[in-house]
C-alpha positions in Angstrom: -31.8 155.3 -129.2 -28.9 153.8 -127.3 -26.0 151.9 -128.8 -25.2 148.9 -126.8 -21.7 147.5 -126.7 -20.4 144.6 -124.8 -16.8 144.7 -126.2 -13.8 144.6 -123.7 -10.1 144.3 -123.4 -9.3 142.5 -120.4 -5.5 142.2 -121.7 -4.9 145.8 -122.2 -6.7 147.4 -118.9 -5.7 150.9 -119.6 -7.3 150.5 -123.1 -10.8 149.8 -121.6 -10.6 153.4 -119.9 -9.3 154.9 -123.2 -12.0 153.7 -125.2 -14.6 155.0 -122.7 -12.7 158.3 -122.9 -12.7 158.0 -126.7 -16.6 157.1 -126.8 -17.6 160.1 -124.8 -15.8 162.4 -126.8 -17.0 161.0 -130.0 -20.4 161.5 -128.6 -19.6 165.0 -127.6 -18.8 166.2 -131.2 -21.6 163.9 -132.7 -19.5 161.4 -134.4 -21.3 158.6 -132.4 -24.7 158.4 -130.8 -25.5 157.9 -127.4 -23.6 154.7 -126.1 -24.2 152.3 -123.4 -21.1 150.0 -122.7 -21.4 147.2 -120.3 -18.7 144.6 -120.1 -17.0 142.3 -117.7 -14.0 144.0 -116.1 -10.4 142.9 -115.2 -8.4 143.5 -112.2 -8.1 147.2 -111.9 -7.7 149.8 -109.1 -9.3 153.0 -110.7 -8.0 156.3 -108.8 -10.1 159.3 -108.8 -9.0 163.2 -109.1 -8.7 163.5 -105.4 -6.6 160.4 -105.0 -4.0 161.9 -107.5 -3.8 164.9 -105.4 -3.1 163.0 -102.3 0.5 163.3 -100.7 0.8 159.3 -100.5 -0.8 158.7 -104.2 2.3 156.8 -105.3 2.2 154.7 -102.1 -1.4 153.8 -103.1 -0.7 152.9 -106.5 2.2 150.6 -105.4 -0.2 148.9 -102.7 -2.5 148.4 -105.6 0.0 146.6 -108.0 1.5 144.7 -105.1 -2.2 143.1 -104.7 -2.0 142.1 -108.5 -4.2 145.0 -110.0 -3.5 147.3 -112.7 -3.5 150.8 -111.7 -5.4 153.4 -113.9 -6.8 157.0 -113.5 -10.5 157.0 -114.3 -12.5 159.4 -116.3 -15.3 160.0 -113.5 -14.7 161.6 -109.9 -14.6 160.0 -106.7 -11.9 158.2 -104.6 -10.5 154.7 -105.6 -12.7 151.8 -106.7 -11.7 148.3 -107.5 -12.7 146.1 -110.6 -12.0 142.4 -110.9 -13.2 139.5 -113.1 -16.4 139.1 -110.9 -17.6 142.6 -111.8 -19.3 144.5 -114.6 -18.1 147.9 -115.5 -20.5 150.3 -117.1 -20.1 153.5 -119.0 -22.9 155.5 -120.4 -22.1 158.3 -123.0 -25.0 160.7 -123.3 -25.3 163.7 -125.6 -25.9 167.1 -123.8 -25.7 170.5 -125.0 -25.3 171.6 -121.4 -23.9 168.9 -119.6 -23.9 170.3 -116.2 -27.7 171.1 -116.2 -28.4 167.2 -116.0 -26.0 165.9 -113.5 -28.4 164.8 -110.9 -31.0 163.5 -113.4 -28.4 161.2 -115.0 -27.5 160.0 -111.6 -30.9 159.3 -110.5 -31.6 157.5 -114.1 -28.7 155.2 -113.7 -29.1 154.3 -110.1 -32.9 153.7 -110.8 -32.2 151.3 -113.7 -29.7 149.3 -111.5 -31.8 149.3 -108.6 -34.8 147.7 -110.5 -32.3 145.1 -112.3 -31.1 144.1 -109.0 -34.6 143.7 -107.7 -35.6 141.9 -110.8 -33.1 139.4 -109.4 -34.4 139.2 -106.1 -32.2 141.6 -104.3 -33.3 144.0 -101.8 -31.4 146.8 -103.5 -31.6 150.6 -102.6 -30.2 153.7 -103.6 -28.1 155.6 -101.1 -24.7 156.1 -99.4 -23.9 153.6 -96.4 -21.9 155.0 -93.5 -18.1 154.1 -94.2 -18.4 152.8 -97.6 -15.6 153.0 -100.0 -15.8 155.6 -102.9 -18.7 157.0 -101.1 -21.8 158.6 -103.1 -25.3 159.5 -102.6 -26.2 157.5 -105.9 -24.4 154.1 -104.7 -26.4 151.1 -104.6 -26.6 148.8 -101.7 -28.3 145.8 -100.8 -30.5 145.5 -97.6 -28.8 148.6 -96.3 -25.8 147.0 -95.3 -23.5 146.0 -98.6 -22.5 148.4 -101.4 -22.7 146.6 -104.7 -22.6 149.8 -107.2 -20.6 152.9 -107.3 -21.2 155.6 -110.0 -19.5 158.9 -111.2 -19.7 161.2 -113.8 -17.3 163.2 -116.2 -18.7 166.1 -118.4 -17.0 166.9 -121.8 -18.1 169.5 -124.3 -21.4 168.2 -125.7 -21.7 165.0 -123.5 -21.4 163.2 -120.2 -19.8 160.1 -119.1 -21.7 158.0 -116.3 -19.8 155.5 -115.4 -18.8 152.5 -112.5 -18.7 149.5 -111.2 -21.6 146.6 -110.3 -20.1 144.1 -108.1 -21.5 140.4 -108.9 -19.2 138.5 -106.6 -16.2 139.0 -104.9 -16.8 141.7 -102.5 -14.5 140.5 -100.1 -11.7 140.5 -102.7 -12.3 144.3 -103.2 -12.3 145.1 -99.4 -8.6 143.1 -99.4 -7.4 145.2 -102.0 -8.6 148.8 -100.8 -7.7 147.9 -97.2 -3.9 148.9 -98.0 -4.9 151.3 -100.8 -7.2 153.6 -98.5 -4.3 153.0 -95.6 -2.1 154.8 -98.1 -4.3 157.5 -98.9 -5.2 158.0 -95.3 -9.2 157.4 -96.1 -11.3 155.9 -93.2 -13.8 153.5 -94.4 -15.7 150.2 -93.2 -14.8 147.3 -95.1 -17.7 145.4 -94.0 -19.7 147.7 -96.4 -17.8 146.0 -99.4 -20.5 143.5 -100.8 -21.6 141.6 -103.9 -24.8 140.4 -105.3 -23.9 136.7 -105.0 -24.1 137.0 -101.2 -27.8 138.0 -101.8 -28.9 136.2 -105.1 -28.3 132.4 -105.0 -26.5 131.4 -107.9 -26.5 134.8 -109.6 -24.0 135.0 -112.5 -22.1 137.7 -114.7 -24.5 136.9 -117.5 -27.8 137.2 -115.5 -26.8 140.5 -114.1 -25.8 142.1 -117.7 -29.1 140.6 -119.2 -31.1 142.2 -116.4 -29.6 145.5 -116.7 -30.0 145.6 -120.4 -33.6 144.6 -120.0 -34.2 147.5 -117.8 -32.3 149.8 -120.1 -34.5 148.8 -122.9 -37.4 150.3 -120.9 -35.8 153.4 -120.5 -35.1 153.8 -124.3 -34.7 151.7 -127.7 -31.4 149.7 -127.4 -29.5 148.6 -130.4 -26.5 146.0 -130.1 -23.6 147.5 -131.9 -20.0 146.6 -132.4 -17.4 148.8 -131.3 -15.9 150.9 -134.4 -12.4 150.3 -135.0 -11.9 154.0 -135.1 -13.1 154.2 -131.6 -10.3 151.3 -130.4 -7.7 153.4 -132.3 -8.6 156.5 -130.6 -8.8 154.7 -127.0 -5.1 153.5 -128.0 -4.1 156.9 -128.4 -5.7 158.0 -125.1 -5.0 154.9 -123.1 -1.5 155.8 -121.9 -2.8 159.1 -120.4 -4.9 156.9 -117.9 -2.0 154.7 -116.6 -1.3 155.7 -113.1 2.4 156.7 -112.6 5.0 154.2 -111.1 5.3 154.8 -107.5 
């Protein structure tokens, strides 16, 4: 059984990351069952561990903020990724006694669920890294082999794994516009033409359409139970949120 949550806190960007952190910790110590959270995002540049080790990390954070985006340090690995109002953020907290043993399987499952969801809506969705894509990964999802529309990463904790990422429903060009100065600061090469969205390939698609398609496919994987976000998780998320705010440049 999977608990499904759609709550978000667009006015407190770091809190959403803190809540995801609180959820995976609670799943890991059996205070909460398996949980899938899917919600409309806000304007965030989410930096990964490798970014934080870069000499010009502070300059990259400054570039994100100059573009009007809140800078956070995310749970999962990888490089900087962008969320905005026309994207969906997903986070799946999965119990795992030995979380390292299931890394590949979890990536395969989430990428297949999302590929099938996008295909249900009419997109030529495919799993695989595009040459020159931002935040590259073998389990990214693209449309037609030309436009990345989903990125995913994992974070392992004792007793659980967090599988999280972004679905770009619209506004792929806006993602590129933010990442150009951010990646320039980080001295990362990439091809902005790979930054795409589903709306370019699915006429009139909406955030709700995509969310519904994802949840329908998730329900084929396991029983899904809509669940309210527990107050105690929000409280723990507030405690953890400051640790995910990127430092001032």
